[in-house]
N, C-alpha and C positions, 0 to 999 in steps of 0.2 A: 444627425439630430443637432439642432441649434443649442447654443449655450443657455438661452432662456428656457427652452423646453426641458433641458437637463435639470436646471435649477428648480423649475416648477415640479418636476417629477420627484425630486429629492426633498422638497420642502415639506415640513410637517405643519404648516400653517403659520399665521402671524402670531408672534409672541404678544404684541400689543393687544391684538383682538382677543386673544385668549385671556389676558389679564383683565381687560375691560369687561368681558362677558362674565368672568368669575365675580368681579366686583359688583356688576349689575345684578346678578342672581342673588348674591349675598345681601346686598342693600335692599332688593325687593323683598326677600324673605324676612329680613329684620323689620322693615317698615310695615309689611303686612301683619306680622305678628304683633308689633307695637300698636298699629292702628286698630286692630281688632280688640286688643286689651283695653286701649284707651276709650274706644267706642263703648265697650261694655261698662266701664267704670262711669263714664259721663252719662250714658243713657240711664244707668241705675240711679245716679244722683238726681237727674231731672225727674225720673219717675218717683223717687222717694220724696222729693220736694212736693210733687203734685199730690202724692198720697197724704203727706203731712197736712196740707191745707184742707183736704177732705176730712182727715181725722179730727182736726180742730173743730170743724162744723159738726161732726158726729158727736163730739164731746159736749159742745154747746147744746145740741138737741137733747141729749140725755139729761143734762143739768136743768134744762127748762121744762122737761116733761113732768106731768102730774096726772093723776086719775080724776076724771070728772064725776059728777053725781050718778051718771048711768054706768059707771065702770069703764067708760071709754078713756082713751088717753088724750091729753090736751097739752099745748104749749102755753106756759104762763107769760111768755114774752116772745115776740116775733124774732126770727133770725135776721141778722143785720144785712145779709146780702140781698140786694134788690132783685137779683135774677130769679130768686125763688118765687117772686110774684109775677114774672113775665112768662106767658105760655111758650113752651118749647124753647126756653132760653139756653138749654144745655146743662143746667144745674138743677138737681132735683133731690127731694128727700121723701121718705115714706116710713110710717110707723105701722106695723101690722101685728095683730094679735088674734089668736084663735077665737072665733065667735063674734068678732067685731069687724066693721068696715075699716079698711086701711085709712089712716090719716095721712093725706098726701099734700105736697106743696102745690100751689096753684100752677106752677110751671109745668107740672105733668099734664094738666088739663084733663083730657079724657083717657089718659093712659095710666098704667100702673106698673110698678116694678114687680118682677117675679120673686116669689119667696120660696126658697128651697127647704130642705130638711132642717130641723133644729140643730143648733150648735150646742154641744154639751160643755161649753166653757163660756167665759166672759171676754175672750180675746176678740180683737178686731180682725175680721176676715176680709181679704181683698180679692177681687176677681174682675176679669174682663167679660163683658157681655155684649152679644149682638141681638138682644131681644127686640130692640128698635131697629128695623131693617135699614133705615137711612141714617142711623146715628149709633155707632159703637160707643159703649159706655165703660167707664171705670167705676166700680161699685165697692164701697166700704160698708160693711154691715156688722152688727153686734147684737147679741141677745141679752136682754136686761129684764129683771123682775123688779118692778117699781114698788115703792112702799104703798100699802093699801090695796095691792092686787096680787093674786096668785097666778096670773097669766104671765107667760114668758113672751115679752114683746120683742119684735125684730125691728131694730132701728137701722135704716139704710140711707146712705147719701151716695148719689151718683152724679157723675159729670161726664160730659162728652169727651172722648179721647182726641178730638180734633186738635185742640191746642197742644196736648202732650205729643201727639204724633208730629205736629208741625215743628215743635221745638227739637225733637229727636232728628227729624229730617234736616233741619238747618244745621244741627250739630254735625251730622254725618257728611253733609255737603262740605262744611268747613274743614272737617278732618280729611276728606278725600283730596280737596284742593291743596291743603297745607302739606299733606304727606306726598302728594304728587310733585309739588314744587320742591319739597325737600329731597325727594328721590332724584329728580332731574338734576338738582344742584350737586348732590353727592356723586352721581354718575359722571357729570361733567368734571367734577373735582378729581375723580378716579382716572378719567381719561387724561386730564392735564398732568396728573401725577405720573401716570404711566409714560406719557410722551416725554415729560421732563426727566423721569428716572432712567428711561432707555436712551436718552440723548447721547450719553457718553459712548454707547455702542455704535451709534452712527458716526461719531468722531473716529472710533477705531476703524470702522469700515472705510472711511475716507482716507485715513492714514495708510491702510493696506493698499488702497487703490493708488496712492502716491508711490508706494514702494513698487507696485507692479509696473507703474509707468516709468520708473527710474528717477523720479524727482526726490525720493527719500530712501533711506536705508534702514530706518528704525521707526518705531512708534515712540516718539519723544514727548507727546502732549501730556500735560498733567491730567490725571484721571482719578476717579474716586477710589477709596481704599478697597472696595470690593472687586474692582477691575484691575487694579495695579498688579496683583500676583499673576493674573492671566496674561497681561501684556508683557510682564517680565519673562514669563515662560515662552511667549511668542518671540520676543527679541532673542532669548537664548536659543530657541530652535533655529531662527534665522542665522544667528552667529555660528551655530554648529554646522548648518548647511553650507554657509560661506567658507568655513574652515575646511570642511570636507572637499568642497569644490576647488578651493585653493590648493589643497594637498594633491588632489587629482591632477590639477594643471601642472603643479610642480613635479609630480612623479612622471607625467607624460613628457615634460621638458627634459627632466634628468635622463629618462630612458632614451629619448631621441638623441640627446647629446652623447650618451654612452655608446649608442649604436653607430653614431656618425663616423667615429674614427675607425672601427673595424671595417665598416662598409667601404670607407675610402681606401683602406689598405688592400682589401680584396679587389676593388675596381682597378686600382693602380697596377696590382700584380697581374690581373687578367688582361688589362690593356697592353702591358709590356710583354705579355707571353712569358712571364718569369718561369724559370725552371722549377722553382719550389712552390708553384701555384697550389698543388694539392695540400702540401703541408701548411701553407699560409691560410688557405680556406678553412682547414680543420682547426687551426689555432685560433683564428679570429671568430669562427663560429662558436667555439667553446667559450670565448670571452663574451660574445653576445648572449649565449644561453645563460651564462652566469648572471649577467645584468638583468635579463628578463626574469629569471627566477627570483632575484632579489626584489625587484620592483613589484612583481606579482604578490610576493609574500606581504610586502608593506600595504599594497592595495587591498588585499583580503582583510588584513587586520584593521585598516581604517574603516572599511565598510561594515565590519562586524562590531566595531567599538560602540556604535550607537544603539545596539540592541540592549534594552534594559534588562532582559532576562537571560543574557549570556551567562552560562554556568557550565563548569566542567568538574567532575569528580577527579580528585588528584590521584588516588591509588590505582584505579583502572588505567589511567593514562601512563603512570609510571610502569606498571606491569607490561603494558603493550610495548612501550619503548624499550624496556629491558629485554623482552623476548626478541625484538627486531635487532638490537645491537648485539645480543649474544649470538645470533646466527651469523653476523658479519665478523665478529671477533670471538670465536669459541674459546680461545685460550685465556680470555679475560674473565675474571670473577667480578660480578656486580652484586653488591649488597644494598638493600633498601630498608630503611627504618623510619618509624614515625607513625602518627595516628592514621588510621585507614578511612576516616570519615570526613576529611577536609575537602573543601570545594573552593574553586577560584572563580572570579568574575571574568572569565576568558572563554572564548569558544574552544571546543575540544580539539579541533584541527590545529589551531594556533598553539595550544598547550603542548600537543604532541611535537610540533615543529620546534618549539623552544627547548623542551627537554631532550628531544632527539639530537639536536645540534650539540648541546652541552655534554650529554652522556657519551655520544659518539666521539667527540673530541677527547674526552677523558680516556675512553677505551683505546683510541688510536695513538695518542701521544703518551699514555701512562705506561707503567711498568708491568701491568697485569692485574692490578686491583683497582676497583672503582667503588666508592662508598657514597650513597645518596641518603641524606638526612632531610626529613620534612618536619616542619613545625609551624605552628600558628600563633601569631601575636599581633595585638594592636591593629586589627583590621586587615592584616596581610598574612599570606602564606609564604613561608620562606623555604627555598630549596638550596641545600648545600651539596654540591657535587665535587667530591675530592678524588684525586688520583695519586699514584705513587711514582709519577714520572719525574722528569728533571725540573718541571716548573717553568715559570717565566720570570725573568728579572723585573723588578718593580718598575724600572724606567720604561719597560716595553709594554706594560700591561694596558696602558691607555691606547697606545698606537695599534695594538692588535685588533681593536674594534673597527679600525678603518677598513673600507671596502677593498678586498684584494690583498690585505696585509697578511703575510705568512712568515713565521719564524723558522719553520722546518719545511724546506722545499723538497726533502727527500721522499716524502710521502705524498700520495695523490690528494688533491683538494683544490678548492676554488678560492679559498680565502674570504668567503662571504658568510660563513656560518655564524661567527660571533657578531658580525655587523647586522645580520638579520635578527639575531636574538636581541641585541640592544634596541633596534628600531621597533620591533614588535612589542617588546616589554614596555617601552616608553609610550607607545600608542595606547596601551591599556592602563597607563598610570603606574607601571612598575619600574624596577631598576635591576641592573645586573652589574656586578663588580667582580674583579679577580683578586684573590688573596693567596697566601701561602697556607697549605694544609698543615695544621698542627699535628694531626695524627699520622698521616701517610707521608708527609714531607714534600709532596708534589704541589700541583696547582689546586686551588679551591675556588670554584665559581659559585657566587652567592646570588641567586635569583629570587626577587621579591615580587609577588603579584597580589593584587587586591583580592581579599577573600569574598566569596559569595555570601549574601546576607542569610541564606538558609543554613549556613554552616554552624549548627549548634555547638559542635565540639570546639570550634574556634572561640566562641564566646565563653564556654566553660573553662578552656585553658587560659584565656585572658583573665577570667575571674580568679583563677588559682594564683 
């Protein structure tokens, strides 16, 4: 499968497209809601203004109305709008009373407005009517009892809705165009903002491409505050990988160099048909095995160091090492003291190897008593391994950490135990030192390893 196909399969879609779609949906929702609300407000304002003009005419009609000699209603002065005199002009009035012919404007011509049931109030009532098939009307009406008459007269003013509907249509067309233009502008702005906002990510991508091609080793470009921590972590990861690769190369070189001399000795002995060839092979093979064990221990520790969740409980490891050493040296008494709930930020296998080397050395070279004390303080767990042996002179304590260094050659060993302990402890950020035991009088090895974050007892002891 090609790289492009793999990337396509693993992709979850374009981040830019996702942001633009979210912005578009939100802008559309806001503009739709705002447009509908504004349309309703402005349409109501136009309609209210339209009704106010009709209400003014209705009030003028009522003020001008009087009862004639025959009990009919009359207007003592004509209304000012010329459209009342023009047939089918779109503006009409009518006064109706029970038992009398309706008094209509000339604009109604041969038509009349429908009169519904009586209103039991003096309020103005507004309604839309389609009683004229070719002309929808807006009608304002009010029931009034005029002086000198006991009849309840219905005053009606009607106007064609054409002008009102045209004004509302113009309003809505303007709103649609304006909001559409505003929406397009906001979407374009969101797209530009997304493109500009994500531009630093493209710069990071180009920087990574440069690192992959070998033209750069780090992402050194100035970036926004939001991306700077991510780039710092990326550079830290690259540096960590480079350090591990360099350590691996160095270990491979050291191992090759360490094996070169024994192999040369074996080849020379074999070529010369030396009489002590078997002894030479055994001796040099032992040397090579010692070197391989040392470098394998370091390689394992370096590989595990990057695990963020590396954690080992101290007490189970101590008990396992104590049982193993007790079987090798049954005459030695090993005592362990300290909290039982401490944990270190070290892989369990490496912790066993560290403690095993130190406790075994104490049992091998001591006088029969080994005392191990565990404590936690300041983010570290400290192991103090003491014995009652002859100890090591102060001037020799640093040299004993060198590979192959041994002060007592009468007992079997490779001389790599303390060297492995030092190297593995330093890989995890710990230390190991040699001192004189105050209680037993022999050697005291002090091993400090970083405490695991989950170790609640360590925090409580530090607080105390």
